C-alpha positions as CSV (number, residue, x, y, z in Angstrom):
1,M,-47.4,9.4,41.4
2,P,-44.9,9.1,38.8
3,D,-44.5,6.6,36.1
4,P,-41.3,4.6,38.2
5,V,-40.2,4.1,34.8
6,S,-39.8,7.4,33.8
7,V,-38.1,8.3,37.3
8,E,-35.0,6.3,35.6
9,F,-34.5,8.7,33.2
10,E,-34.6,12.0,35.5
11,N,-30.7,12.5,35.0
12,A,-30.9,12.2,31.1
13,A,-34.0,14.0,30.8
14,G,-32.4,16.8,32.6
15,R,-29.3,17.2,30.3
16,L,-31.3,16.6,27.5
17,L,-33.4,19.8,28.3
18,A,-30.7,21.9,28.9
19,R,-29.1,21.2,25.6
20,A,-33.0,21.9,23.9
21,Y,-33.0,25.0,26.1
22,A,-29.7,26.4,24.7
23,K,-30.6,25.9,21.6
24,R,-34.9,27.2,21.3
25,G,-36.3,26.4,18.2
26,E,-34.0,24.0,17.1
27,W,-34.2,20.4,17.5
28,V,-31.9,18.2,19.9
29,S,-31.4,14.5,18.9
30,V,-30.1,11.8,20.6
31,R,-30.3,7.7,20.1
32,L,-32.5,5.9,23.2
33,A,-31.1,2.4,23.7
34,D,-33.1,-0.2,24.3
35,P,-33.1,-1.7,27.5
36,T,-30.6,-4.2,28.6
37,I,-31.6,-7.6,29.4
38,R,-31.1,-6.8,33.0
39,Q,-33.3,-3.7,32.9
40,A,-36.1,-5.8,31.2
41,T,-36.0,-8.6,33.2
42,M,-35.9,-6.1,36.8
43,W,-39.0,-4.0,35.1
44,A,-40.8,-7.5,34.2
45,N,-40.1,-8.8,37.6
46,R,-42.2,-5.6,38.9
47,G,-45.1,-6.5,36.6
48,I,-44.1,-3.6,33.8
49,V,-43.2,-4.8,30.2
50,V,-40.4,-2.2,29.3
51,T,-40.2,-3.7,25.8
52,G,-44.1,-3.8,25.0
53,P,-45.8,-1.1,22.9
54,D,-46.3,2.5,24.0
55,T,-50.2,2.2,25.5
56,V,-50.7,6.0,25.1
57,P,-53.1,6.5,22.2
58,G,-51.5,7.2,19.2
59,G,-48.6,5.1,20.7
60,A,-46.4,7.7,18.9
61,A,-43.4,6.5,21.7
62,K,-43.3,2.9,20.2
63,T,-42.2,1.3,23.2
64,R,-43.0,1.8,27.3
65,W,-39.4,2.3,27.4
66,A,-39.4,5.3,25.1
67,R,-42.5,6.3,26.7
68,A,-40.8,6.7,29.8
69,L,-38.4,9.3,28.8
70,I,-40.9,11.2,27.3
71,R,-42.7,11.2,30.6
72,A,-39.2,12.4,32.4
73,L,-38.6,14.8,30.0
74,Y,-42.5,16.7,30.4
75,R,-42.2,16.1,33.9
76,Q,-38.9,18.4,34.4
77,H,-40.1,21.0,31.4
78,K,-43.2,21.2,33.8
79,Q,-40.9,21.9,36.9
80,G,-38.9,24.5,35.9
81,G,-39.0,25.3,32.0
82,S,-40.4,27.6,29.8
83,G,-42.0,27.2,26.0
84,S,-43.7,24.4,24.6
85,L,-41.9,21.1,24.5
86,R,-42.0,18.8,21.3
87,V,-40.5,15.0,21.4
88,E,-40.7,12.8,18.2
89,V,-39.3,9.3,18.5
90,G,-38.1,8.0,15.1
91,R,-37.4,4.6,13.5
92,K,-35.8,1.6,15.3
93,I,-32.1,1.5,14.7
94,P,-30.4,-1.9,14.4
95,A,-27.4,-3.0,17.1
96,S,-24.2,-2.8,15.5
97,P,-22.2,-6.5,14.4
98,Q,-20.2,-5.9,17.2
99,F,-22.8,-5.8,19.9
100,D,-23.4,-8.7,22.4
101,P,-26.6,-8.4,24.2
102,R,-25.3,-10.8,26.7
103,N,-22.2,-8.4,27.5
104,P,-23.4,-5.1,26.5
105,G,-19.8,-3.3,28.0
106,A,-17.9,-5.8,25.5
107,G,-18.5,-2.9,22.5
108,G,-20.6,-2.0,19.6
109,F,-23.6,0.1,20.0
110,P,-27.0,-1.8,21.2
111,P,-30.2,-1.5,19.3
112,S,-31.8,2.0,19.4
113,R,-34.2,4.3,18.3
114,Q,-33.7,8.0,17.1
115,F,-35.0,10.3,19.7
116,R,-35.5,14.0,19.3
117,L,-36.9,17.1,21.3
118,Q,-37.3,21.2,21.0
119,I,-38.2,23.8,23.0
120,A,-40.5,26.0,20.9
121,R,-39.9,29.8,20.7
122,G,-43.4,30.7,22.4
123,G,-45.3,33.9,22.0
124,S,-47.5,34.3,18.4
125,V,-45.1,31.9,16.9
126,A,-46.6,29.1,19.5
127,L,-49.9,30.2,18.9
128,R,-49.9,30.1,15.0
129,A,-48.4,26.6,15.4
130,V,-51.2,25.1,17.6
131,R,-53.6,26.9,15.1
132,R,-52.0,24.5,12.6
133,L,-52.3,21.3,14.8
134,P,-55.1,19.2,13.3
135,D,-57.5,17.8,16.1
136,S,-56.4,14.4,15.9
137,Q,-52.9,15.9,17.3
138,R,-54.5,17.6,20.3
139,I,-54.5,16.3,23.7
140,Y,-57.5,18.6,24.5
141,L,-60.2,20.2,22.5
142,P,-62.3,23.0,23.1
143,A,-65.3,22.1,24.8
144,S,-68.2,22.0,22.4
145,G,-70.7,25.1,23.5
146,T,-68.9,27.1,25.5
147,E,-66.8,30.2,24.7
148,G,-63.5,30.5,25.8
149,G,-61.1,28.3,28.5
150,K,-63.2,25.0,29.0
151,Y,-61.7,22.0,27.2
152,E,-62.6,18.2,26.8
153,M,-60.3,15.0,26.5
154,G,-59.2,15.1,22.8
155,P,-58.1,12.0,20.9
156,R,-54.3,12.4,22.2
157,W,-55.4,12.3,25.9
158,S,-54.3,9.2,27.9
159,N,-56.4,8.2,30.9
160,P,-54.5,7.3,34.3
161,A,-56.6,4.7,34.6
162,D,-55.3,2.5,31.9
163,R,-51.8,2.7,33.1
164,D,-50.0,-0.1,34.8
165,W,-48.5,1.4,37.6
């Protein structure tokens, strides 16, 4: 069962991935607006705090809202993409002075986060990149005492039992 918040990002994830596939090896950037008051309230009524911190080990997504977009991107990429997907969530960008959170349609830019993704070229380039990753950045690590094909959970692995959906 997918994260219910990430389902809301399916269309946006598809558009972002299309841009990234067209520019393999290059970063594609976008601003992820913070949830509106209406969106945050709707999810809070369902028991999910989208403005809360990212609960995945490492907390690289910063918030539950950004984690939902990352999950949608990886799910869509897994269904029909090729190459390795990299996603980075950047700094918080404050709202413009004209933005009114009670009336978001009136103009101005809402608070957001810089968000970027890349589809790696793959092949030997990808293999070299994986070898350069420190163990702290890996989801899976080779199982100790085994040779070839056996893996165990690494520091970036997220336990499904810890999720709130």
